[in-house]
N, C-alpha and C positions, 0 to 999 in steps of 0.2 A: 604303771606310773605317770602316764599320760592324761590318766583318769584322775588321779589326786592333783596333778598339775592344774586341772581345769577346775576344779574345785577351788583350789586357793587362787588362780586369778581372778575367777569369778568373784571371790569375796573380796578381792583388791578392787575390781571394777564397782562393784557396789560402793564403798566408800571412798572412790577416787573422785565424786566431786568435792568432798571436803579437802580432799589433797590438792585438788587444783586452786580452790579457793585459797588456801594457805599458799600455795605457790605464786598465786596471782598478786597477792598482797606482799609477798617478797619479790615481785617483780621479775619471777624465774619463768613465766609464762605468757604467752602474748594475747592479750584481752580479747581480741577479735580472732583468733585463729586457735584457740585451744581447743575448740570443737571437732577440730581435725583428728585429733585422739580418739574421738567417739563416730568416726566415719561421716561427720558433716564437713564435706569437702569444699574448698574454696578455690579449688581451679577445675576447668574443664579436662576432659581427656578428649584429644583428637583423633581423628580418624587415622589410622595406620599403625606402625609397628611402634611400641612403646617399649623402652628398655627401663628397668628399673633398679636402683642402688641405693642402699642402705647403710647409713655410718652411724654411730651413734652422736658424736658431738663434732666439733671443730677439726680437731686432727685428722681424724678419718676422713673427711670429707676433703680436706687439702693435700691428702695423699693421693687422690683421684683425679684432680683436677686435669693433669694431663692426659688422662684417658678418657675424661668426658671430652677434651677438645678434638679428640681423633673420632669420637663417636657424633660429635658436631658437624662432622664433613662428610658422614656416611649419608648418601640420599635416602636411603631406605629406613632409616630412623627417622621416625616424626616427632618423638616426644622423647625426653631424657626426665624421669621420675627421681629426685632426690628426697629421699625422706630421714629423718634424724628426730632424736628424742630433745635437744637442747634448744633453748631460745637462743644462745650465743650462736649457734651452728646456723640457725637461720638468717640472722643478720649478717655473718660473713658471708653466707651464700648468695644473698640479696646485692652483694657489692659487685660481683662478675656480671659482665655482660653476657652472657650466654642467650642465644636465640630460641634453643630447643628446650633448654632447661625449666622445669617448675620444681618447687619445694612444697612439701607437705610433711606435716608431724607424723611420724609414726603411730599406728593406732594401739591402743592397749589392746594386749595379745589375748583376748579370749578368740574362742571358736567361732562366735558370731560375728564379731568385729572382722576378723581375717578374713572369713568369707565375704563380706559387705565390702571389704577391702579391693579384694581380687575379682570381684564380680564389676566393679566399678573401672578398674584400671586394666585389667586384661595384661598384663605385662607378658612381653614374648619371652624374656629371660629377666631372672632376679639373682643380684649380686649382694653378698653381705659383707660389709668390710672388718676387716681385724678380727674380733671375735663376739660379733653380735649373734647371738642364738636365740631364737625366739620358737619355742616347740610347735604350738598353734599355726603358726604362719609358715612353718618349713612344713607341717604336715599337710596343709592345704594346698601349698604350693605343688607339693609330689603328687598329690590327689589327684592334680589336674595337668600333671606331667609337664609342667612350667620348668624349665631347667633351673637349678639351684647352682650358683657359684658361690665358694667363701673366697673372697677375694684380699690378698694381702695376709692371709690368716696367720694370727697369732694368739697362741696357747703358751700362757705361762705355768711354770712349774706349780703355782696356788691353784690355777682354775684346772688344769689338767687333773690335782690331787681332789677336787670339788666333785667334776665330772665322775671321776673313778667311783665314788661313792655309790653312783647309781650306773653301773656297768652296763646292765641291759637296756637301760633308755639311752645311754650315749651312744651305744652301739646302733639303738634304732633310729636314733635322730642323725648321726654322723654320716650313716651310710646312704641317706637320703642327698647329699651334696653329690653333684653330679662332677664338679670338679672342685679341687681346692688347691689354690696358688698359695703357697706357705710364704711367709716373709722370713723364715730362718730356718735352719735345718733341726733344730730343738722342736720348732713348732711341727714340723714334718713329722717326727718321730714321735711326739705328743698325740700327733692326729691319727696316726696309725693305730697306737694303740686303742685309741677311742671310737675306731670302727670305721673310720673314713676308708675311701675305696681310691678315686683316683686323685692321689695328690702328687704335686709337681712344685718344684723349686728351684726358682729362677734368680732370686734376689729380692729384696725389699723394693715397692713399688716406692717408697717416699725418696729412693734415690733419684726418680726421674722430676724433670722440672717443666713447668708450663711454657709453653712456648710464647704466648702473648701477653704474660703475667708485665703489668707497669708497677713500678715501686714508686709511690707518692709519699713525700716528707715535708711537713711544713718548711717553707724555705728559711725562716726565723730559727727553728730548731737545727737545720742544717749548718746554718751560718754560725750559731752558737757553738755546734759540735766542733765546727775545725778550729775553734780556738782552744781547745780544750786535749787532753789526754783522755781519751775514752776507753772504757769497755762496758760489757753488759753482764748482767745476769740473769738469766731468762727462767721462766716456768719453775720459780723458786716457792718453795713449802716454808710452813711455818719453822721456825728457829733459824732456816737458812738467810734469811734477811738479816737477822742479827748478827751473823758469821760474817755476810758479804760488808756490811758496816764498821766492822772491827778491823778487816782487812782494809776498806778504804782509808780509815783513820791511818793505818800504819804505813801505807802507799803515799799518803799526803805529804808525810814527811819528806819524802823525795820528788814528788810531782806536785807543784802549787796549784798547776791548773788543772787537777783529776776531775773528771766528772765517772761518776758509776749511774749506770741505767739499769733500774731494775724492773723486771716485768713479772709480776707474780704469776703464778698457775691459776690462782682464783682472785680477782679482782674485788671479790667482796670483803677481802682482807685489808685491803688499800688502808682503811682507818688505822686499823690495830698496827700495820707494819709502820705507819708514818709515825707513831707515838714512839715506837721502839726504836727507830731511828733518830728522831730528836731527844731521845734520853743518851744517844750517845755524841750529843752535841752535833748533829749533822743538819745541815740544811737541805731540806727538802722541797722539789717543785713537782706539781701534780701535772701531767699531760694534758688532762682536759678540765675545764677548760681552757683554751691554749693561750696565756697571758705572756706579757714580756718575763723572760727568765732571769732572774738575778745573776750578775756575773760570780757570786760566791756559794752557788749552788753546789752541793756536794753529789746529791742524789736525784736523781731524774725518774720520778717514779710514773710509771704507765698505770693507768685504771680505767682503759678501757680494751675490748677484744680486738683482734685482726690487726695488730700494729707492729708485730713481732718482724716481719718481713722488711719495713721500711726501716728499722733500726739495725736488723742483721746487715742490710745493704751498704751501711755506713761504718759498721764496727769493724775491727778486726780480729777480735778477741771475745769469746764468748762463756760465759759459766753457765752450764745446764745443770738446775735444780732436780729435785726429788732424789739426789744421789748421796747428800751428806747424811740422809734419813735412810732407814729402812723402806723405801718406796719402791727401788728398782730402776731409779734413774727416769728422764724422759728422753724421747727419740731427738738426737741431736742432728738430722739429716737436713733439716730446714736450714739450720743455720751453717751448716758445711756448704750446702748448694750455692750459699753467697759467699763464699770464700772465708768464712771465720774459722780461726783455731780455737778448739773446743777444750775447756776444762771441765773436769767432772770429778765428783765425790767417788768412793769406792764401791758404793751398790748401785751397779746398772746391770743388773741380773737380766732386766727385761729387754735389754739391747746389747747382750753380750756378745752378738758374732758385727754387729755395725762396730762398736768400740773397738774390737779386736782389728777390724779392718783398718780403721781410721788410725790406730795406734801403728799398723805395721807402715802407715803411709805418713807418719809423722805430724799427723794432723791433730790429734786428741792427746790430753796428758792429764793423768791421774793426780790427785791430790787429798791428802788425809786431813791435815792440819793447816793452821793459818800460815805457818811459816812456808811450808811448801807452795800455797797459793801464792803469797808473796813473793817468792823465789823465781816462781813460774813467770807472773804477771810482770815481774822488773824486768826478766830477760825479754818478754815479749814487747812492753811496751818502750823498751830502749832500744830495739831493733829498728835499724832504717830499711830493711827489707820489707815488701812489701808482696807476699806469697798469695794474696786473693785470687789473682787470674788463676794461677795454678793450681789451686784445690778448686776452683770453681769447673776448670777442665777436666780435672780427675772425675768429679763427680758426674758431670753432665755425660760423660762419655760412658761410665757405667750404668747411669740412670736410663739412657737412651736403648741400649740393649735390653735392659730388663721390661721397658714399657714395650718393645716391639714385640719380642716374644709373648708378653702376657696378651696383648692384644690379639695376636695371632690365636692363641689358644682359646680366649673368649668367643670368637668370630666364629668358632664350630659351632656353637651352641646358640646362634643366630640364623642359621640357614635355614 
């Protein structure tokens, strides 16, 4: 199966220049740095010990920031190499003021490229976040006896079924992981079935929080929000924005000064979203470029990445998208870490254990229809109780424990 995979990935490599050109035209690639995907590196490796962490995109990177902060403090670590696949993740990473961290794009997973990558960077340990499995890279790491860790591992039912179709190949790959730290008990069960050996579950790393994180929000926006009854809909997908708009119109009958913030999962959809909302007679205002916000704004539409934390820090109530459609939901932990109450649809099977915990703590509320969301939001918006601090403290305590024990497990492979 590895032989077949190598044929397929080499075919992709041959047509990759065309793919890259298309992505450059769509502004989905960095014009100067796309060559990193072909192992033309733009950063230098320092002398000393390098640890390497790979995550596909923004969410995976943000989940490991507290872990990165810990390794920044370890004197024996010279450099922390972060790789990812997306342009948006590189932009978010650049905003952090790390001293040891450098970012490169993950190379196309051919046998040749992965050997070139490892020859250059020579990491002491490798970590793959969430569900990032790249066969050639894993095979060559194993050949060089570089420890391979699957960090905050998340295997969904869908991905498990897909891997199960290639049973022998999955066992061949997953047994090469020296350690798998799972984000859920369900993932632990699936990983064992797929052939992984040293599997441990302490909890989801996304419960942990950065110690030095600074939240910046435009003062004019903050001032404007204080004059309004505000709630936020984050990581929304197609059709969910229309649902949110309809709920806003009904809430507006009771709250004349209502403001709804919408942060779509994919900002390239912003123009379409704005058209949908305008058809509902809603007045929208785009986050960037920052202009004076009209007082009669209904929807504040965020059209740039890396802004969610600033809005979560000022909002009390957040709806998490991908849950009204059959997507499986989005991870609510970032919003919860900032003390937000969570509303979500019925389809949250990708984060079932997290939502179960939040529900037990009376932090999250499931809604199926407009009337249900209307009732829950009316209750929350009318409440004079501010429970943001209580929610933050609960999550901080849990996250700190998960981070400490995960850090200790990983350090075993850095000796």
